All heavy atoms as a GROMACS GRO file, in nm:
protein
  649
    1MET      N    1   6.868  14.108  12.357
    1MET     CA    2   6.958  14.006  12.306
    1MET      C    3   7.093  14.072  12.274
    1MET      O    4   7.098  14.185  12.229
    1MET     CB    5   6.901  13.944  12.179
    1MET     CG    6   6.771  13.871  12.196
    1MET     SD    7   6.780  13.694  12.228
    1MET     CE    8   6.891  13.630  12.114
    2VAL      N    9   7.198  14.000  12.299
    2VAL     CA   10   7.331  14.047  12.265
    2VAL      C   11   7.380  13.972  12.142
    2VAL      O   12   7.333  13.863  12.112
    2VAL     CB   13   7.431  14.030  12.381
    2VAL    CG1   14   7.387  14.110  12.502
    2VAL    CG2   15   7.447  13.885  12.418
    3THR      N   16   7.474  14.033  12.074
    3THR     CA   17   7.527  13.970  11.953
    3THR      C   18   7.640  13.874  11.987
    3THR      O   19   7.706  13.888  12.091
    3THR     CB   20   7.582  14.076  11.857
    3THR    OG1   21   7.695  14.139  11.918
    3THR    CG2   22   7.476  14.181  11.824
    4PRO      N   23   7.665  13.776  11.900
    4PRO     CA   24   7.780  13.687  11.921
    4PRO      C   25   7.911  13.765  11.926
    4PRO      O   26   8.001  13.730  12.002
    4PRO     CB   27   7.776  13.594  11.800
    4PRO     CG   28   7.635  13.596  11.755
    4PRO     CD   29   7.584  13.735  11.785
    5GLU      N   30   7.922  13.872  11.850
    5GLU     CA   31   8.044  13.954  11.850
    5GLU      C   32   8.067  14.019  11.986
    5GLU      O   33   8.179  14.022  12.036
    5GLU     CB   34   8.037  14.061  11.740
    5GLU     CG   35   8.037  14.007  11.600
    5GLU     CD   36   7.901  13.954  11.553
    5GLU    OE1   37   7.798  13.984  11.616
    5GLU    OE2   38   7.899  13.878  11.454
    6PHE      N   39   7.959  14.070  12.047
    6PHE     CA   40   7.970  14.131  12.180
    6PHE      C   41   8.016  14.028  12.282
    6PHE      O   42   8.105  14.053  12.363
    6PHE     CB   43   7.836  14.193  12.222
    6PHE     CG   44   7.838  14.250  12.360
    6PHE    CD1   45   7.889  14.376  12.384
    6PHE    CD2   46   7.790  14.177  12.468
    6PHE    CE1   47   7.893  14.429  12.513
    6PHE    CE2   48   7.794  14.228  12.596
    6PHE     CZ   49   7.845  14.355  12.618
    7LEU      N   50   7.952  13.910  12.280
    7LEU     CA   51   7.990  13.804  12.375
    7LEU      C   52   8.135  13.762  12.354
    7LEU      O   53   8.209  13.742  12.450
    7LEU     CB   54   7.898  13.684  12.361
    7LEU     CG   55   7.756  13.703  12.411
    7LEU    CD1   56   7.673  13.578  12.381
    7LEU    CD2   57   7.753  13.735  12.558
    8GLY      N   58   8.176  13.751  12.229
    8GLY     CA   59   8.315  13.714  12.199
    8GLY      C   60   8.413  13.817  12.252
    8GLY      O   61   8.515  13.782  12.311
    9GLU      N   62   8.382  13.945  12.234
    9GLU     CA   63   8.471  14.052  12.282
    9GLU      C   64   8.480  14.051  12.434
    9GLU      O   65   8.587  14.065  12.491
    9GLU     CB   66   8.422  14.188  12.232
    9GLU     CG   67   8.509  14.303  12.275
    9GLU     CD   68   8.655  14.288  12.231
    9GLU    OE1   69   8.682  14.235  12.122
    9GLU    OE2   70   8.744  14.328  12.310
   10ARG      N   71   8.367  14.032  12.503
   10ARG     CA   72   8.369  14.027  12.650
   10ARG      C   73   8.449  13.906  12.698
   10ARG      O   74   8.522  13.915  12.797
   10ARG     CB   75   8.226  14.021  12.706
   10ARG     CG   76   8.149  14.150  12.689
   10ARG     CD   77   8.206  14.266  12.771
   10ARG     NE   78   8.183  14.240  12.911
   10ARG     CZ   79   8.277  14.243  13.006
   10ARG    NH1   80   8.401  14.274  12.976
   10ARG    NH2   81   8.249  14.217  13.130
   11CYS      N   82   8.438  13.792  12.630
   11CYS     CA   83   8.515  13.674  12.668
   11CYS      C   84   8.665  13.700  12.650
   11CYS      O   85   8.745  13.664  12.736
   11CYS     CB   86   8.473  13.553  12.587
   11CYS     SG   87   8.314  13.485  12.637
   12ARG      N   88   8.702  13.764  12.540
   12ARG     CA   89   8.844  13.795  12.517
   12ARG      C   90   8.896  13.890  12.624
   12ARG      O   91   9.007  13.874  12.675
   12ARG     CB   92   8.863  13.854  12.377
   12ARG     CG   93   8.859  13.750  12.266
   12ARG     CD   94   8.898  13.809  12.132
   12ARG     NE   95   8.796  13.900  12.082
   12ARG     CZ   96   8.687  13.862  12.016
   12ARG    NH1   97   8.662  13.735  11.995
   12ARG    NH2   98   8.602  13.952  11.972
   13GLU      N   99   8.815  13.990  12.660
   13GLU     CA  100   8.856  14.083  12.765
   13GLU      C  101   8.871  14.012  12.899
   13GLU      O  102   8.966  14.035  12.973
   13GLU     CB  103   8.756  14.197  12.776
   13GLU     CG  104   8.795  14.298  12.882
   13GLU     CD  105   8.696  14.410  12.897
   13GLU    OE1  106   8.588  14.406  12.836
   13GLU    OE2  107   8.727  14.502  12.973
   14PHE      N  108   8.777  13.922  12.930
   14PHE     CA  109   8.784  13.847  13.055
   14PHE      C  110   8.912  13.764  13.060
   14PHE      O  111   8.983  13.764  13.161
   14PHE     CB  112   8.663  13.755  13.070
   14PHE     CG  113   8.666  13.674  13.195
   14PHE    CD1  114   8.616  13.723  13.313
   14PHE    CD2  115   8.722  13.546  13.195
   14PHE    CE1  116   8.620  13.649  13.430
   14PHE    CE2  117   8.727  13.471  13.311
   14PHE     CZ  118   8.676  13.522  13.429
   15LEU      N  119   8.944  13.696  12.951
   15LEU     CA  120   9.065  13.613  12.949
   15LEU      C  121   9.191  13.697  12.962
   15LEU      O  122   9.288  13.656  13.026
   15LEU     CB  123   9.070  13.530  12.821
   15LEU     CG  124   8.963  13.420  12.815
   15LEU    CD1  125   8.965  13.354  12.678
   15LEU    CD2  126   8.980  13.319  12.925
   16ALA      N  127   9.192  13.817  12.904
   16ALA     CA  128   9.308  13.905  12.918
   16ALA      C  129   9.324  13.952  13.062
   16ALA      O  130   9.436  13.967  13.112
   16ALA     CB  131   9.294  14.025  12.824
   17ALA      N  132   9.212  13.974  13.132
   17ALA     CA  133   9.218  14.021  13.271
   17ALA      C  134   9.245  13.908  13.370
   17ALA      O  135   9.286  13.933  13.483
   17ALA     CB  136   9.087  14.091  13.308
   18HIS      N  137   9.222  13.784  13.328
   18HIS     CA  138   9.237  13.668  13.416
   18HIS      C  139   9.312  13.558  13.340
   18HIS      O  140   9.257  13.450  13.314
   18HIS     CB  141   9.101  13.616  13.461
   18HIS     CG  142   9.012  13.721  13.518
   18HIS    ND1  143   8.926  13.795  13.440
   18HIS    CD2  144   8.996  13.765  13.644
   18HIS    CE1  145   8.860  13.880  13.518
   18HIS    NE2  146   8.900  13.864  13.642
   19PRO      N  147   9.438  13.583  13.303
   19PRO     CA  148   9.508  13.489  13.215
   19PRO      C  149   9.533  13.351  13.276
   19PRO      O  150   9.555  13.255  13.202
   19PRO     CB  151   9.640  13.560  13.186
   19PRO     CG  152   9.659  13.656  13.298
   19PRO     CD  153   9.521  13.698  13.340
   20ASP      N  154   9.526  13.340  13.407
   20ASP     CA  155   9.548  13.208  13.469
   20ASP      C  156   9.417  13.137  13.502
   20ASP      O  157   9.415  13.037  13.573
   20ASP     CB  158   9.633  13.222  13.596
   20ASP     CG  159   9.565  13.305  13.705
   20ASP    OD1  160   9.464  13.374  13.675
   20ASP    OD2  161   9.611  13.301  13.819
   21CYS      N  162   9.305  13.187  13.448
   21CYS     CA  163   9.173  13.131  13.478
   21CYS      C  164   9.161  12.988  13.428
   21CYS      O  165   9.200  12.954  13.318
   21CYS     CB  166   9.066  13.217  13.411
   21CYS     SG  167   8.901  13.151  13.432
   22LYS      N  168   9.105  12.905  13.514
   22LYS     CA  169   9.075  12.766  13.478
   22LYS      C  170   8.928  12.741  13.511
   22LYS      O  171   8.882  12.771  13.620
   22LYS     CB  172   9.162  12.670  13.558
   22LYS     CG  173   9.310  12.688  13.532
   22LYS     CD  174   9.383  12.557  13.536
   22LYS     CE  175   9.532  12.568  13.518
   22LYS     NZ  176   9.585  12.661  13.428
   23VAL      N  177   8.855  12.688  13.413
   23VAL     CA  178   8.714  12.654  13.434
   23VAL      C  179   8.706  12.509  13.479
   23VAL      O  180   8.764  12.421  13.417
   23VAL     CB  181   8.631  12.676  13.306
   23VAL    CG1  182   8.487  12.632  13.328
   23VAL    CG2  183   8.638  12.821  13.261
   24LYS      N  184   8.637  12.488  13.590
   24LYS     CA  185   8.616  12.354  13.644
   24LYS      C  186   8.466  12.331  13.659
   24LYS      O  187   8.389  12.426  13.651
   24LYS     CB  188   8.689  12.338  13.776
   24LYS     CG  189   8.839  12.357  13.761
   24LYS     CD  190   8.913  12.329  13.889
   24LYS     CE  191   9.063  12.341  13.864
   24LYS     NZ  192   9.139  12.305  13.984
   25PHE      N  193   8.427  12.208  13.681
   25PHE     CA  194   8.284  12.177  13.687
   25PHE      C  195   8.246  12.114  13.819
   25PHE      O  196   8.310  12.022  13.866
   25PHE     CB  197   8.248  12.078  13.574
   25PHE     CG  198   8.264  12.137  13.437
   25PHE    CD1  199   8.378  12.112  13.363
   25PHE    CD2  200   8.165  12.218  13.383
   25PHE    CE1  201   8.393  12.167  13.236
   25PHE    CE2  202   8.178  12.272  13.257
   25PHE     CZ  203   8.292  12.246  13.184
   26HIS      N  204   8.136  12.169  13.880
   26HIS     CA  205   8.071  12.099  13.991
   26HIS      C  206   8.002  11.976  13.933
   26HIS      O  207   8.008  11.869  13.988
   26HIS     CB  208   7.967  12.188  14.058
   26HIS     CG  209   8.025  12.304  14.134
   26HIS    ND1  210   8.105  12.288  14.244
   26HIS    CD2  211   8.012  12.438  14.116
   26HIS    CE1  212   8.140  12.407  14.291
   26HIS    NE2  213   8.085  12.499  14.216
   27HIS      N  214   7.934  11.999  13.821
   27HIS     CA  215   7.867  11.893  13.746
   27HIS      C  216   7.899  11.919  13.600
   27HIS      O  217   7.861  12.022  13.545
   27HIS     CB  218   7.716  11.895  13.769
   27HIS     CG  219   7.678  11.884  13.914
   27HIS    ND1  220   7.688  11.765  13.983
   27HIS    CD2  221   7.634  11.975  14.001
   27HIS    CE1  222   7.650  11.786  14.108
   27HIS    NE2  223   7.617  11.912  14.122
   28GLY      N  224   7.969  11.827  13.537
   28GLY     CA  225   8.009  11.844  13.398
   28GLY      C  226   7.890  11.847  13.304
   28GLY      O  227   7.778  11.815  13.343
   29PRO      N  228   7.913  11.888  13.180
   29PRO     CA  229   7.803  11.896  13.084
   29PRO      C  230   7.732  11.761  13.066
   29PRO      O  231   7.796  11.658  13.053
   29PRO     CB  232   7.874  11.937  12.954
   29PRO     CG  233   8.001  12.001  12.999
   29PRO     CD  234   8.040  11.931  13.125
   30THR      N  235   7.601  11.766  13.073
   30THR     CA  236   7.518  11.648  13.048
   30THR      C  237   7.409  11.688  12.950
   30THR      O  238   7.370  11.805  12.942
   30THR     CB  239   7.454  11.594  13.177
   30THR    OG1  240   7.374  11.697  13.235
   30THR    CG2  241   7.557  11.547  13.276
   31CYS      N  242   7.358  11.593  12.877
   31CYS     CA  243   7.254  11.620  12.779
   31CYS      C  244   7.143  11.518  12.794
   31CYS      O  245   7.167  11.402  12.825
   31CYS     CB  246   7.312  11.614  12.637
   31CYS     SG  247   7.193  11.657  12.509
   32GLY      N  248   7.021  11.564  12.770
   32GLY     CA  249   6.908  11.472  12.760
   32GLY      C  250   6.851  11.421  12.889
   32GLY      O  251   6.848  11.302  12.914
   33ARG      N  252   6.810  11.510  12.975
   33ARG     CA  253   6.743  11.468  13.098
   33ARG      C  254   6.597  11.436  13.068
   33ARG      O  255   6.508  11.514  13.093
   33ARG     CB  256   6.753  11.576  13.204
   33ARG     CG  257   6.894  11.602  13.250
   33ARG     CD  258   6.897  11.706  13.358
   33ARG     NE  259   7.034  11.728  13.399
   33ARG     CZ  260   7.069  11.823  13.484
   33ARG    NH1  261   6.979  11.903  13.535
   33ARG    NH2  262   7.194  11.838  13.518
   34GLY      N  263   6.574  11.323  13.009
   34GLY     CA  264   6.439  11.283  12.971
   34GLY      C  265   6.433  11.253  12.822
   34GLY      O  266   6.524  11.287  12.747
   35SER      N  267   6.325  11.190  12.780
   35SER     CA  268   6.313  11.154  12.640
   35SER      C  269   6.291  11.278  12.552
   35SER      O  270   6.227  11.374  12.594
   35SER     CB  271   6.198  11.055  12.621
   35SER     OG  272   6.076  11.115  12.660
   36ASN      N  273   6.347  11.274  12.433
   36ASN     CA  274   6.337  11.384  12.337
   36ASN      C  275   6.385  11.516  12.395
   36ASN      O  276   6.329  11.621  12.368
   36ASN     CB  277   6.195  11.397  12.284
   36ASN     CG  278   6.152  11.275  12.208
   36ASN    OD1  279   6.231  11.215  12.135
   36ASN    ND2  280   6.027  11.236  12.225
   37ASN      N  281   6.486  11.512  12.479
   37ASN     CA  282   6.537  11.632  12.544
   37ASN      C  283   6.681  11.652  12.502
   37ASN      O  284   6.769  11.574  12.539
   37ASN     CB  285   6.527  11.616  12.697
   37ASN     CG  286   6.570  11.742  12.771
   37ASN    OD1  287   6.636  11.829  12.716
   37ASN    ND2  288   6.532  11.748  12.896
   38ASN      N  289   6.708  11.756  12.424
   38ASN     CA  290   6.843  11.787  12.378
   38ASN      C  291   6.902  11.908  12.450
   38ASN      O  292   6.987  11.977  12.395
   38ASN     CB  293   6.843  11.812  12.227
   38ASN     CG  294   6.831  11.684  12.148
   38ASN    OD1  295   6.828  11.576  12.204
   38ASN    ND2  296   6.822  11.697  12.018
   39TRP      N  297   6.858  11.934  12.573
   39TRP     CA  298   6.917  12.043  12.651
   39TRP      C  299   7.048  11.995  12.711
   39TRP      O  300   7.056  11.886  12.767
   39TRP     CB  301   6.824  12.089  12.762
   39TRP     CG  302   6.714  12.176  12.712
   39TRP    CD1  303   6.587  12.139  12.683
   39TRP    CD2  304   6.722  12.316  12.685
   39TRP    NE1  305   6.515  12.246  12.639
   39TRP    CE2  306   6.596  12.356  12.639
   39TRP    CE3  307   6.824  12.410  12.694
   39TRP    CZ2  308   6.568  12.488  12.604
   39TRP    CZ3  309   6.796  12.541  12.659
   39TRP    CH2  310   6.670  12.579  12.614
   40VAL      N  311   7.152  12.078  12.701
   40VAL     CA  312   7.281  12.051  12.763
   40VAL      C  313   7.292  12.142  12.886
   40VAL      O  314   7.265  12.262  12.878
   40VAL     CB  315   7.397  12.080  12.664
   40VAL    CG1  316   7.531  12.063  12.733
   40VAL    CG2  317   7.386  11.989  12.543
   41TYR      N  318   7.332  12.084  12.998
   41TYR     CA  319   7.345  12.156  13.125
   41TYR      C  320   7.487  12.141  13.179
   41TYR      O  321   7.547  12.035  13.164
   41TYR     CB  322   7.250  12.099  13.232
   41TYR     CG  323   7.105  12.097  13.193
   41TYR    CD1  324   7.051  11.989  13.125
   41TYR    CD2  325   7.022  12.202  13.228
   41TYR    CE1  326   6.917  11.987  13.091
   41TYR    CE2  327   6.888  12.200  13.194
   41TYR     CZ  328   6.836  12.092  13.126
   41TYR     OH  329   6.704  12.090  13.092
   42ALA      N  330   7.537  12.245  13.245
   42ALA     CA  331   7.665  12.236  13.315
   42ALA      C  332   7.663  12.334  13.432
   42ALA      O  333   7.609  12.443  13.422
   42ALA     CB  334   7.781  12.269  13.222
   43HIS      N  335   7.721  12.294  13.545
   43HIS     CA  336   7.738  12.381  13.662
   43HIS      C  337   7.888  12.395  13.684
   43HIS      O  338   7.955  12.300  13.716
   43HIS     CB  339   7.670  12.319  13.784
   43HIS     CG  340   7.667  12.411  13.902
   43HIS    ND1  341   7.612  12.375  14.020
   43HIS    CD2  342   7.712  12.538  13.919
   43HIS    CE1  343   7.624  12.474  14.107
   43HIS    NE2  344   7.684  12.574  14.048
   44TRP      N  345   7.940  12.516  13.664
   44TRP     CA  346   8.084  12.539  13.657
   44TRP      C  347   8.129  12.645  13.758
   44TRP      O  348   8.049  12.716  13.814
   44TRP     CB  349   8.122  12.584  13.516
   44TRP     CG  350   8.036  12.699  13.467
   44TRP    CD1  351   7.920  12.690  13.396
   44TRP    CD2  352   8.058  12.838  13.491
   44TRP    NE1  353   7.868  12.815  13.372
   44TRP    CE2  354   7.951  12.908  13.429
   44TRP    CE3  355   8.156  12.910  13.557
   44TRP    CZ2  356   7.941  13.046  13.433
   44TRP    CZ3  357   8.145  13.049  13.560
   44TRP    CH2  358   8.039  13.115  13.498
   45TYR      N  359   8.260  12.648  13.778
   45TYR     CA  360   8.322  12.755  13.858
   45TYR      C  361   8.460  12.782  13.800
   45TYR      O  362   8.513  12.704  13.724
   45TYR     CB  363   8.329  12.718  14.006
   45TYR     CG  364   8.415  12.598  14.038
   45TYR    CD1  365   8.545  12.614  14.085
   45TYR    CD2  366   8.367  12.468  14.023
   45TYR    CE1  367   8.624  12.504  14.115
   45TYR    CE2  368   8.445  12.358  14.053
   45TYR     CZ  369   8.573  12.378  14.099
   45TYR     OH  370   8.651  12.269  14.129
   46GLU      N  371   8.515  12.897  13.834
   46GLU     CA  372   8.645  12.937  13.780
   46GLU      C  373   8.743  12.963  13.893
   46GLU      O  374   8.706  13.013  13.998
   46GLU     CB  375   8.630  13.063  13.694
   46GLU     CG  376   8.542  13.038  13.574
   46GLU     CD  377   8.509  13.165  13.497
   46GLU    OE1  378   8.535  13.275  13.548
   46GLU    OE2  379   8.456  13.153  13.385
   47GLU      N  380   8.867  12.925  13.869
   47GLU     CA  381   8.977  12.954  13.962
   47GLU      C  382   9.081  13.037  13.889
   47GLU      O  383   9.105  13.017  13.770
   47GLU     CB  384   9.041  12.823  14.010
   47GLU     CG  385   8.950  12.741  14.097
   47GLU     CD  386   9.015  12.614  14.146
   47GLU    OE1  387   9.120  12.574  14.091
   47GLU    OE2  388   8.962  12.553  14.240
   48GLY      N  389   9.143  13.129  13.960
   48GLY     CA  390   9.245  13.216  13.903
   48GLY      C  391   9.250  13.345  13.981
   48GLY      O  392   9.194  13.356  14.091
   49THR      N  393   9.316  13.447  13.925
   49THR     CA  394   9.327  13.577  13.991
   49THR      C  395   9.298  13.689  13.893
   49THR      O  396   9.311  13.674  13.772
   49THR     CB  397   9.469  13.598  14.048
   49THR    OG1  398   9.563  13.579  13.942
   49THR    CG2  399   9.499  13.502  14.161
   50PHE      N  400   9.258  13.803  13.949
   50PHE     CA  401   9.231  13.924  13.871
   50PHE      C  402   9.365  13.996  13.856
   50PHE      O  403   9.411  14.065  13.946
   50PHE     CB  404   9.128  14.008  13.945
   50PHE     CG  405   9.095  14.140  13.881
   50PHE    CD1  406   9.105  14.159  13.744
   50PHE    CD2  407   9.050  14.244  13.958
   50PHE    CE1  408   9.073  14.280  13.686
   50PHE    CE2  409   9.017  14.368  13.901
   50PHE     CZ  410   9.028  14.386  13.766
   51SER      N  411   9.431  13.976  13.740
   51SER     CA  412   9.566  14.031  13.723
   51SER      C  413   9.581  14.120  13.600
   51SER      O  414   9.691  14.160  13.567
   51SER     CB  415   9.667  13.915  13.715
   51SER     OG  416   9.633  13.828  13.609
   52GLY      N  417   9.472  14.154  13.533
   52GLY     CA  418   9.478  14.242  13.417
   52GLY      C  419   9.359  14.336  13.417
   52GLY      O  420   9.262  14.317  13.489
   53ASN      N  421   9.365  14.444  13.338
   53ASN     CA  422   9.256  14.541  13.332
   53ASN      C  423   9.128  14.477  13.280
   53ASN      O  424   9.130  14.394  13.189
   53ASN     CB  425   9.293  14.658  13.241
   53ASN     CG  426   9.400  14.745  13.302
   53ASN    OD1  427   9.405  14.762  13.423
   53ASN    ND2  428   9.486  14.799  13.218
   54SER      N  429   9.015  14.516  13.339
   54SER     CA  430   8.884  14.468  13.296
   54SER      C  431   8.784  14.582  13.307
   54SER      O  432   8.762  14.634  13.416
   54SER     CB  433   8.840  14.351  13.384
   54SER     OG  434   8.712  14.305  13.345
   55GLN      N  435   8.729  14.622  13.193
   55GLN     CA  436   8.631  14.730  13.190
   55GLN      C  437   8.684  14.856  13.260
   55GLN      O  438   8.611  14.925  13.330
   55GLN     CB  439   8.499  14.686  13.254
   55GLN     CG  440   8.429  14.575  13.180
   55GLN     CD  441   8.366  14.624  13.052
   55GLN    OE1  442   8.274  14.705  13.054
   55GLN    NE2  443   8.418  14.576  12.940
   56GLY      N  444   8.813  14.883  13.244
   56GLY     CA  445   8.874  15.002  13.301
   56GLY      C  446   8.909  14.991  13.449
   56GLY      O  447   8.953  15.088  13.510
   57ILE      N  448   8.891  14.875  13.508
   57ILE     CA  449   8.922  14.854  13.650
   57ILE      C  450   9.062  14.796  13.659
   57ILE      O  451   9.097  14.701  13.591
   57ILE     CB  452   8.821  14.758  13.714
   57ILE    CG1  453   8.679  14.814  13.702
   57ILE    CG2  454   8.857  14.732  13.860
   57ILE    CD1  455   8.571  14.716  13.741
   58GLU      N  456   9.144  14.856  13.744
   58GLU     CA  457   9.281  14.810  13.763
   58GLU      C  458   9.281  14.679  13.842
   58GLU      O  459   9.202  14.661  13.934
   58GLU     CB  460   9.362  14.915  13.840
   58GLU     CG  461   9.386  15.042  13.760
   58GLU     CD  462   9.475  15.020  13.640
   58GLU    OE1  463   9.570  14.940  13.648
   58GLU    OE2  464   9.448  15.082  13.535
   59PRO      N  465   9.371  14.587  13.808
   59PRO     CA  466   9.377  14.459  13.879
   59PRO      C  467   9.429  14.474  14.021
   59PRO      O  468   9.509  14.563  14.049
   59PRO     CB  469   9.473  14.376  13.794
   59PRO     CG  470   9.560  14.477  13.728
   59PRO     CD  471   9.472  14.597  13.703
   60ASP      N  472   9.382  14.387  14.110
   60ASP     CA  473   9.430  14.389  14.248
   60ASP      C  474   9.482  14.253  14.294
   60ASP      O  475   9.514  14.234  14.410
   60ASP     CB  476   9.322  14.438  14.342
   60ASP     CG  477   9.199  14.347  14.345
   60ASP    OD1  478   9.200  14.242  14.279
   60ASP    OD2  479   9.102  14.383  14.414
   61GLY      N  480   9.488  14.156  14.202
   61GLY     CA  481   9.540  14.024  14.237
   61GLY      C  482   9.444  13.937  14.317
   61GLY      O  483   9.482  13.831  14.364
   62SER      N  484   9.320  13.983  14.332
   62SER     CA  485   9.225  13.906  14.411
   62SER      C  486   9.185  13.777  14.339
   62SER      O  487   9.187  13.769  14.216
   62SER     CB  488   9.101  13.990  14.442
   62SER     OG  489   9.037  14.029  14.322
   63PRO      N  490   9.148  13.675  14.415
   63PRO     CA  491   9.108  13.548  14.353
   63PRO      C  492   8.970  13.560  14.288
   63PRO      O  493   8.887  13.642  14.329
   63PRO     CB  494   9.104  13.449  14.469
   63PRO     CG  495   9.084  13.534  14.590
   63PRO     CD  496   9.149  13.667  14.560
   64LEU      N  497   8.948  13.478  14.186
   64LEU     CA  498   8.817  13.473  14.122
   64LEU      C  499   8.718  13.403  14.214
   64LEU      O  500   8.752  13.305  14.280
   64LEU     CB  501   8.824  13.394  13.992
   64LEU     CG  502   8.895  13.458  13.876
   64LEU    CD1  503   8.906  13.359  13.760
   64LEU    CD2  504   8.821  13.582  13.829
   65THR      N  505   8.599  13.454  14.219
   65THR     CA  506   8.490  13.388  14.291
   65THR      C  507   8.370  13.386  14.197
   65THR      O  508   8.270  13.452  14.221
   65THR     CB  509   8.456  13.462  14.422
   65THR    OG1  510   8.428  13.598  14.392
   65THR    CG2  511   8.569  13.453  14.521
   66VAL      N  512   8.384  13.313  14.088
   66VAL     CA  513   8.282  13.310  13.984
   66VAL      C  514   8.232  13.167  13.967
   66VAL      O  515   8.312  13.074  13.964
   66VAL     CB  516   8.341  13.360  13.849
   66VAL    CG1  517   8.238  13.354  13.739
   66VAL    CG2  518   8.395  13.501  13.864
   67GLN      N  519   8.102  13.152  13.958
   67GLN     CA  520   8.045  13.023  13.924
   67GLN      C  521   7.909  13.047  13.859
   67GLN      O  522   7.854  13.156  13.866
   67GLN     CB  523   8.031  12.934  14.046
   67GLN     CG  524   7.934  12.982  14.152
   67GLN     CD  525   7.922  12.882  14.264
   67GLN    OE1  526   7.927  12.761  14.243
   67GLN    NE2  527   7.908  12.931  14.386
   68GLY      N  528   7.858  12.947  13.794
   68GLY     CA  529   7.730  12.963  13.730
   68GLY      C  530   7.680  12.834  13.669
   68GLY      O  531   7.745  12.730  13.677
   69GLN      N  532   7.565  12.845  13.609
   69GLN     CA  533   7.506  12.733  13.539
   69GLN      C  534   7.481  12.776  13.395
   69GLN      O  535   7.443  12.889  13.370
   69GLN     CB  536   7.376  12.689  13.605
   69GLN     CG  537   7.397  12.638  13.745
   69GLN     CD  538   7.267  12.596  13.809
   69GLN    OE1  539   7.166  12.576  13.745
   69GLN    NE2  540   7.270  12.582  13.941
   70THR      N  541   7.504  12.686  13.304
   70THR     CA  542   7.483  12.713  13.163
   70THR      C  543   7.392  12.606  13.108
   70THR      O  544   7.402  12.489  13.146
   70THR     CB  545   7.618  12.709  13.088
   70THR    OG1  546   7.705  12.805  13.147
   70THR    CG2  547   7.601  12.740  12.942
   71ARG      N  548   7.304  12.645  13.020
   71ARG     CA  549   7.223  12.547  12.948
   71ARG      C  550   7.198  12.597  12.808
   71ARG      O  551   7.187  12.718  12.784
   71ARG     CB  552   7.092  12.517  13.019
   71ARG     CG  553   6.994  12.629  13.016
   71ARG     CD  554   6.866  12.590  13.088
   71ARG     NE  555   6.771  12.700  13.073
   71ARG     CZ  556   6.644  12.686  13.048
   71ARG    NH1  557   6.592  12.567  13.037
   71ARG    NH2  558   6.566  12.790  13.034
   72PHE      N  559   7.192  12.507  12.715
   72PHE     CA  560   7.158  12.541  12.579
   72PHE      C  561   7.099  12.420  12.510
   72PHE      O  562   7.123  12.306  12.549
   72PHE     CB  563   7.278  12.597  12.501
   72PHE     CG  564   7.403  12.514  12.509
   72PHE    CD1  565   7.428  12.415  12.417
   72PHE    CD2  566   7.495  12.535  12.611
   72PHE    CE1  567   7.543  12.339  12.425
   72PHE    CE2  568   7.610  12.460  12.618
   72PHE     CZ  569   7.634  12.361  12.525
   73LEU      N  570   7.017  12.448  12.410
   73LEU     CA  571   6.948  12.343  12.335
   73LEU      C  572   7.025  12.314  12.207
   73LEU      O  573   7.062  12.406  12.134
   73LEU     CB  574   6.806  12.389  12.300
   73LEU     CG  575   6.718  12.290  12.225
   73LEU    CD1  576   6.690  12.168  12.311
   73LEU    CD2  577   6.589  12.358  12.183
   74VAL      N  578   7.053  12.188  12.180
   74VAL     CA  579   7.120  12.149  12.057
   74VAL      C  580   7.024  12.068  11.972
   74VAL      O  581   6.936  11.998  12.023
   74VAL     CB  582   7.249  12.067  12.082
   74VAL    CG1  583   7.352  12.151  12.156
   74VAL    CG2  584   7.220  11.940  12.158
   75GLY      N  585   7.043  12.080  11.840
   75GLY     CA  586   6.966  11.999  11.748
   75GLY      C  587   7.033  11.864  11.730
   75GLY      O  588   7.141  11.837  11.784
   76ASN      N  589   6.972  11.778  11.651
   76ASN     CA  590   7.030  11.647  11.625
   76ASN      C  591   7.163  11.657  11.551
   76ASN      O  592   7.244  11.564  11.554
   76ASN     CB  593   6.932  11.558  11.548
   76ASN     CG  594   6.814  11.518  11.636
   76ASN    OD1  595   6.826  11.509  11.757
   76ASN    ND2  596   6.699  11.498  11.575
   77ASP      N  597   7.186  11.773  11.486
   77ASP     CA  598   7.315  11.796  11.418
   77ASP      C  599   7.420  11.851  11.514
   77ASP      O  600   7.530  11.885  11.474
   77ASP     CB  601   7.295  11.892  11.302
   77ASP     CG  602   7.236  12.026  11.345
   77ASP    OD1  603   7.212  12.046  11.466
   77ASP    OD2  604   7.214  12.111  11.257
   78LEU      N  605   7.384  11.863  11.645
   78LEU     CA  606   7.471  11.913  11.753
   78LEU      C  607   7.502  12.061  11.743
   78LEU      O  608   7.590  12.110  11.812
   78LEU     CB  609   7.601  11.831  11.764
   78LEU     CG  610   7.580  11.681  11.789
   78LEU    CD1  611   7.715  11.611  11.799
   78LEU    CD2  612   7.499  11.658  11.915
   79LYS      N  613   7.429  12.136  11.663
   79LYS     CA  614   7.444  12.282  11.657
   79LYS      C  615   7.350  12.344  11.759
   79LYS      O  616   7.236  12.299  11.779
   79LYS     CB  617   7.412  12.333  11.516
   79LYS     CG  618   7.515  12.290  11.415
   79LYS     CD  619   7.488  12.352  11.281
   79LYS     CE  620   7.596  12.309  11.182
   79LYS     NZ  621   7.572  12.364  11.050
   80ILE      N  622   7.397  12.450  11.825
   80ILE     CA  623   7.318  12.517  11.928
   80ILE      C  624   7.197  12.585  11.862
   80ILE      O  625   7.212  12.660  11.766
   80ILE     CB  626   7.402  12.619  12.007
   80ILE    CG1  627   7.514  12.545  12.082
   80ILE    CG2  628   7.314  12.698  12.103
   80ILE    CD1  629   7.612  12.637  12.150
   81ARG      N  630   7.080  12.559  11.918
   81ARG     CA  631   6.955  12.617  11.868
   81ARG      C  632   6.906  12.731  11.957
   81ARG      O  633   6.841  12.822  11.913
   81ARG     CB  634   6.845  12.510  11.862
   81ARG     CG  635   6.879  12.393  11.777
   81ARG     CD  636   6.862  12.428  11.632
   81ARG     NE  637   6.886  12.309  11.551
   81ARG     CZ  638   6.957  12.312  11.439
   81ARG    NH1  639   7.006  12.423  11.394
   81ARG    NH2  640   6.975  12.202  11.371
   82GLU      N  641   6.928  12.718  12.087
   82GLU     CA  642   6.876  12.817  12.182
   82GLU      C  643   6.966  12.826  12.303
   82GLU      O  644   7.024  12.729  12.346
   82GLU     CB  645   6.736  12.771  12.224
   82GLU     CG  646   6.663  12.866  12.313
   82GLU     CD  647   6.522  12.815  12.343
   82GLU    OE1  648   6.460  12.750  12.256
   82GLU    OE2  649   6.475  12.842  12.455
   0.00000   0.00000   0.00000
């Protein structure tokens, strides 16, 4: 398991290396695929360029080719549980 602080630092570093990054969705966030289901799902991709240092790697201006799926469980209070 990683800590929230580690994830936050990696996100800040990513944004510094890709300042023009825009997150878009193939399928936007949805919740509740079925009864009593509080899972939130999203299928996303990013557009932008590699224009800043990242993990000691020099930028080369190449386009981002990043996409993924995210899911997390929320409680009835809308706070992330898992």
